[in-house]
C-alpha positions in Angstrom: 0.0 0.0 0.0 2.9 2.3 0.8 4.5 1.7 -2.6 1.2 2.4 -4.3 0.7 5.7 -2.5 4.2 6.7 -3.3 3.7 5.9 -7.0 0.5 8.0 -7.1 2.3 10.9 -5.3 5.3 10.9 -7.6 3.2 10.7 -10.7 1.0 13.5 -9.5 3.8 15.8 -8.6 6.3 15.1 -11.4 4.5 13.7 -14.4 3.4 16.4 -16.8 0.5 16.0 -19.1 1.3 14.3 -22.4 2.1 16.8 -25.1 2.5 16.9 -28.8 5.8 15.5 -30.0 8.4 18.2 -29.5 11.0 16.6 -31.7 9.4 15.6 -35.0 10.5 12.1 -36.0 8.9 12.7 -39.4 7.1 9.4 -39.4 4.4 9.4 -42.0 2.9 6.0 -42.7 0.9 5.7 -45.9 -2.9 5.3 -45.7 -4.1 1.7 -45.3 -5.4 0.1 -48.6 -6.2 -3.5 -47.7 -6.7 -5.6 -44.7 -5.7 -9.3 -44.3 -6.5 -11.6 -41.4 -3.9 -14.3 -40.7 -6.7 -16.5 -39.3 -8.0 -16.9 -42.8 -4.9 -18.9 -43.7 -4.8 -21.3 -40.8 -6.4 -24.3 -42.4 -3.7 -27.0 -42.8 -0.9 -24.6 -41.6 0.9 -24.0 -38.3 0.7 -20.6 -36.8 4.0 -19.5 -38.2 3.0 -20.8 -41.7 -0.3 -19.0 -41.5 1.4 -15.7 -40.6 3.9 -16.2 -43.4 1.2 -16.8 -45.9 -0.7 -13.7 -44.8 2.6 -11.7 -45.2 3.2 -13.1 -48.6 -0.3 -12.1 -49.8 0.2 -8.6 -48.3 3.5 -8.2 -50.1 2.2 -9.4 -53.4 -0.7 -7.0 -53.1 1.7 -4.2 -53.8 -0.1 -1.6 -51.7 0.1 -0.6 -48.0 -1.6 -3.5 -46.3 -2.7 -4.3 -42.7 -2.1 -7.9 -41.5 -4.2 -8.6 -38.3 -3.5 -11.3 -35.8 -6.5 -11.8 -33.6 -8.9 -14.5 -32.3 -6.3 -16.5 -30.3 -2.7 -16.4 -29.2 -0.2 -17.2 -32.0 2.6 -19.7 -31.0 5.5 -19.4 -33.5 8.6 -21.4 -34.0 10.5 -18.7 -36.0 10.5 -15.0 -36.5 7.7 -13.0 -38.1 9.4 -11.1 -41.0 8.3 -7.5 -41.6 8.5 -6.0 -45.1 7.9 -2.4 -46.4 4.5 -0.8 -46.6 3.0 -3.0 -43.9 1.0 -2.6 -40.7 1.1 -5.6 -38.3 -1.7 -5.5 -35.7 -1.7 -7.8 -32.7 -5.3 -7.4 -31.6 -6.4 -8.8 -28.2 -3.9 -11.6 -28.3 -0.2 -12.3 -28.1 2.6 -13.6 -30.3 4.5 -16.2 -28.2 7.7 -18.0 -29.1 7.5 -21.7 -28.7 9.8 -23.4 -26.1 13.4 -24.0 -27.0 13.4 -21.7 -30.0 16.3 -19.2 -30.4 15.0 -16.5 -32.7 13.7 -13.0 -32.8 9.9 -12.7 -32.5 9.8 -10.0 -35.1 12.5 -8.6 -37.5 12.9 -7.0 -40.8 13.1 -9.3 -43.8 16.0 -7.4 -45.2 18.4 -9.2 -42.8 20.3 -11.8 -44.8 21.3 -14.6 -42.4 24.4 -16.6 -43.1 23.2 -20.2 -43.4 26.6 -21.5 -42.3 26.6 -19.3 -39.2 22.9 -18.6 -38.4 23.5 -16.9 -35.1 26.4 -14.8 -36.4 26.8 -11.5 -38.2 24.5 -10.9 -41.2 24.3 -8.8 -44.3 21.5 -6.4 -45.4 19.3 -6.4 -48.5 18.5 -2.7 -48.2 16.1 -0.6 -46.2 12.6 -1.7 -45.0 10.4 1.3 -45.0 6.9 2.5 -44.0 5.7 0.0 -41.5 4.0 -0.3 -38.1 4.0 -2.9 -35.4 0.9 -2.1 -33.3 -0.9 -3.6 -30.3 -4.6 -3.2 -29.7 -6.8 -4.4 -26.8 -3.9 -5.7 -24.8 -1.8 -7.0 -27.7 1.4 -8.6 -26.4 4.7 -10.2 -27.3 6.1 -12.9 -25.1 9.2 -15.0 -25.2 9.3 -18.8 -24.7 8.9 -20.3 -21.2 11.9 -22.7 -21.8 14.8 -21.2 -23.6 16.8 -23.0 -26.3 19.9 -24.9 -25.1 23.2 -25.7 -26.7 26.9 -26.0 -25.9 28.8 -22.9 -24.8 32.5 -22.2 -25.4 33.5 -24.7 -22.7 31.3 -27.4 -24.1 28.7 -27.1 -21.4 25.0 -27.4 -22.2 23.5 -24.0 -21.2 20.2 -22.1 -21.8 20.6 -19.3 -24.4 19.3 -16.7 -22.0 20.8 -13.2 -21.9 23.0 -11.0 -24.1 25.8 -13.6 -24.3 23.9 -15.4 -27.1 23.4 -12.6 -29.6 20.8 -10.9 -31.7 18.6 -14.0 -32.1 17.4 -13.5 -28.6 16.1 -10.0 -29.3 12.3 -9.6 -29.3 12.0 -7.0 -32.1 15.0 -6.4 -34.3 14.9 -3.5 -36.8 17.9 -3.4 -39.2 18.0 -0.5 -41.7 14.5 0.5 -41.0 13.1 3.8 -42.1 9.8 5.6 -41.3 8.2 3.2 -38.8 6.2 3.0 -35.6 6.1 0.5 -32.7 3.4 1.1 -30.1 0.8 -0.1 -27.6 2.4 -3.5 -26.8 3.1 -5.5 -23.6 6.5 -7.1 -23.9 7.5 -9.9 -21.5 9.8 -12.9 -21.1 12.5 -11.5 -23.4 15.6 -13.6 -23.8 17.8 -10.5 -24.6 16.7 -6.9 -25.4 13.2 -5.9 -26.1 13.7 -3.7 -29.2 17.1 -3.2 -30.9 17.6 -0.9 -33.9 20.7 -0.7 -36.2 21.2 1.9 -38.9 17.6 3.1 -38.6 15.9 6.5 -39.0 12.5 8.1 -38.4 11.2 5.8 -35.7 8.3 6.6 -33.3 8.3 4.1 -30.4 5.7 4.8 -27.7 3.2 3.4 -25.1 5.0 0.2 -24.3 4.9 -1.8 -21.0 7.7 -4.1 -20.1 7.9 -7.0 -17.7 11.5 -8.2 -18.1 14.0 -9.7 -15.7 16.6 -11.2 -18.1 20.2 -10.4 -17.5 21.2 -7.2 -19.5 17.6 -7.0 -20.7 17.5 -3.6 -22.3 14.0 -2.3 -23.2 14.8 -0.1 -26.3 18.2 0.2 -27.8 19.5 2.6 -30.5 22.7 1.2 -32.0 25.1 2.5 -34.6 23.7 4.7 -37.4 20.3 5.5 -35.7 18.8 9.0 -36.0 15.7 11.3 -36.1 13.5 9.3 -33.7 11.2 9.6 -30.7 10.6 7.3 -27.7 7.9 8.2 -25.2 5.5 6.8 -22.6 7.4 3.7 -21.6 6.4 1.8 -18.4 7.1 -1.3 -16.4 10.3 -3.2 -15.4 13.4 -3.9 -17.4 16.4 -6.1 -16.5 18.8 -3.4 -17.7 18.7 0.0 -19.3 15.1 0.9 -20.3 16.3 3.2 -23.2 19.9 3.1 -24.5 21.7 5.1 -27.1 24.8 2.9 -27.6 27.3 3.8 -30.4 30.2 1.4 -30.2 33.3 1.4 -32.4 36.6 -0.3 -31.9 36.7 -3.1 -29.4 38.7 -2.4 -26.2 42.3 -3.4 -27.1 43.3 -3.4 -23.4 41.0 -6.2 -22.5 40.8 -9.8 -23.7 37.6 -10.7 -25.5 35.0 -12.0 -23.1 34.6 -15.7 -24.1 31.1 -15.7 -22.6 29.8 -13.6 -25.6 29.2 -16.4 -28.1 27.4 -14.3 -30.8 27.1 -10.6 -31.7 24.2 -8.5 -30.4 24.5 -6.3 -33.4 23.2 -8.4 -36.3 25.0 -6.3 -38.9 28.2 -6.4 -36.7 30.5 -3.5 -35.7 32.2 -3.6 -39.0 29.1 -2.7 -41.0 29.9 0.7 -42.6 27.9 3.7 -43.5 28.9 7.4 -43.7 27.4 8.0 -40.2 28.2 5.5 -37.5 27.0 7.4 -34.5 23.5 8.3 -33.0 21.8 11.7 -33.4 18.6 13.6 -33.0 16.8 11.3 -30.5 14.0 12.5 -28.1 13.4 10.3 -25.1 10.7 11.3 -22.6 8.1 10.1 -20.1 10.0 7.0 -19.0 8.4 5.5 -15.8 10.2 2.3 -15.1 12.0 0.3 -12.5 14.6 -2.4 -12.7 18.4 -2.8 -12.7 21.2 -0.6 -13.9 19.8 2.5 -15.5 16.6 4.0 -16.9 18.3 6.0 -19.8 21.9 5.9 -21.0 24.0 7.6 -23.7 27.1 5.6 -24.4 29.8 6.4 -27.0 33.3 5.3 -28.0 34.7 6.4 -31.4 31.3 7.2 -33.0 29.5 10.4 -31.8 26.3 10.5 -29.8 24.7 13.9 -30.2 21.6 16.0 -30.1 19.8 13.9 -27.5 16.9 15.2 -25.4 16.0 13.2 -22.2 13.0 14.5 -20.3 10.7 13.2 -17.5 12.4 10.1 -16.3 10.9 8.7 -13.1 11.5 5.7 -10.9 8.0 5.4 -9.5 8.9 3.0 -6.7 12.3 2.1 -5.3 14.2 -0.5 -7.4 17.7 -1.7 -8.1 18.8 1.1 -10.4 22.5 2.1 -10.2 21.6 5.5 -11.6 18.6 6.8 -13.4 20.3 8.6 -16.2 24.0 8.0 -17.1 26.2 9.5 -19.8 29.5 7.7 -20.3 32.1 5.9 -22.4 33.3 2.3 -22.3 33.1 -1.1 -24.0 35.7 0.0 -26.6 38.6 2.4 -27.3 38.9 5.7 -29.1 36.6 8.0 -27.2 37.6 11.7 -27.7 36.4 14.6 -25.6 33.1 15.8 -27.1 32.0 12.6 -28.7 29.1 12.9 -26.4 27.6 16.3 -27.1 24.6 18.5 -27.3 22.6 16.5 -24.7 19.8 17.9 -22.6 18.5 16.2 -19.5 15.4 17.5 -17.7 13.2 16.4 -14.8 14.7 13.2 -13.2 13.1 11.7 -10.2 14.9 8.8 -8.3 13.1 6.8 -5.6 15.7 4.1 -5.0 18.6 4.5 -7.4 22.0 4.9 -5.8 22.6 7.9 -8.1 20.1 10.1 -9.8 22.3 11.5 -12.6 25.8 10.2 -13.5 28.4 11.5 -15.9 31.6 9.6 -16.8 33.1 11.2 -19.8 34.5 14.5 -21.1 31.4 15.9 -22.9 30.5 19.0 -24.8 27.3 21.1 -24.2 25.4 18.8 -21.8 22.6 20.6 -19.9 21.0 19.0 -16.9 18.1 20.6 -15.0 15.6 19.4 -12.4 17.1 16.3 -10.7 15.4 15.0 -7.6 16.8 12.2 -5.4 14.2 10.8 -3.0 16.4 8.0 -1.8 17.8 9.2 1.6 20.8 6.9 1.2 21.4 7.8 -2.5 23.4 10.5 -4.2 22.1 13.2 -6.4 25.0 13.1 -8.8 28.2 11.4 -9.6 31.0 13.1 -11.6 34.7 12.2 -11.9 35.2 15.9 -12.4 32.7 18.5 -13.4 33.7 19.0 -17.1 33.6 22.4 -18.8 31.0 20.9 -21.2 28.4 20.4 -18.4 25.8 22.9 -17.3 24.1 21.6 -14.1 21.1 23.0 -12.3 20.5 21.0 -9.2 16.8 21.5 -8.2 13.4 21.8 -9.8 
């Protein structure tokens, strides 16, 4: 009861009314032309086969088409593949991965998997554009109850559970996506991250609820090459960072490769090249989550992370957060002062985190305003040194 009252108090005092998108992601999905129900293709087919047939018909239609999953839960044994000019609606049901399956629940069809190394780095067949993944009436995505098992580097049979086992464990994987929306979904039992994006632009991700305990289970991750996107209205619990902007470059040459990481979490690999390898122009706001590690991070090495706005981040009840918002470098060499730049952080409320706001890098033009630490044993801030590039206002 005490926690419930605290939640209501914090939300009342510190949660502003939802507003129009301040940073325009530019997402403009074409008008719907046709609607297809996957249930119409079930006769004589498994759930995965029926969805694939519906997707095939939608693609051959040549127009922007809505594919609806409804009537019952859909138990799949391989990923649902998204193509351009598509709306996938999960209406009053859930997509659930069958036990002992190691695959994404949903990913872009442009990802070319190496048949000789199906869990390793992939190639791309070009951009997937103009699509939605939308939940209605409690639509949900849920991982398997019993994870896939196989031998690790030491020859021991282990469950593929956590980020050691690569991109196949991610729930929604968007590679080279452009102009898309993901919204109104409940996401649970992930085997790795909830949503990961590589080389993507113009995304609008909003109104998601997480229930995730998995080790290093990020909620939403922007990786190399992501830009011009909005994340807002995210709730629930994550096993790691709820929203992460993570631009990694060269591996850390001072440390040996961690043998526990069997497969890459970036499906296109760190070596995948485009003119821009950093992350820029991202608005993150209205994040009301609990869990481990952090609510929002900006992490850079050699690539630049810039023009990021973080606003209204609240830990509604005490949890195991190390810090609520963290800006730092690591997981690779080559960081130069100012690779993290033009970042605005506003209205941070910690209930149980050890640190409300943390900065561990030489930055340029970082503005922080309105940080509140309600954990009597916690710290408001943590800086190695206050860099010249930081402007900090302590209180509301």
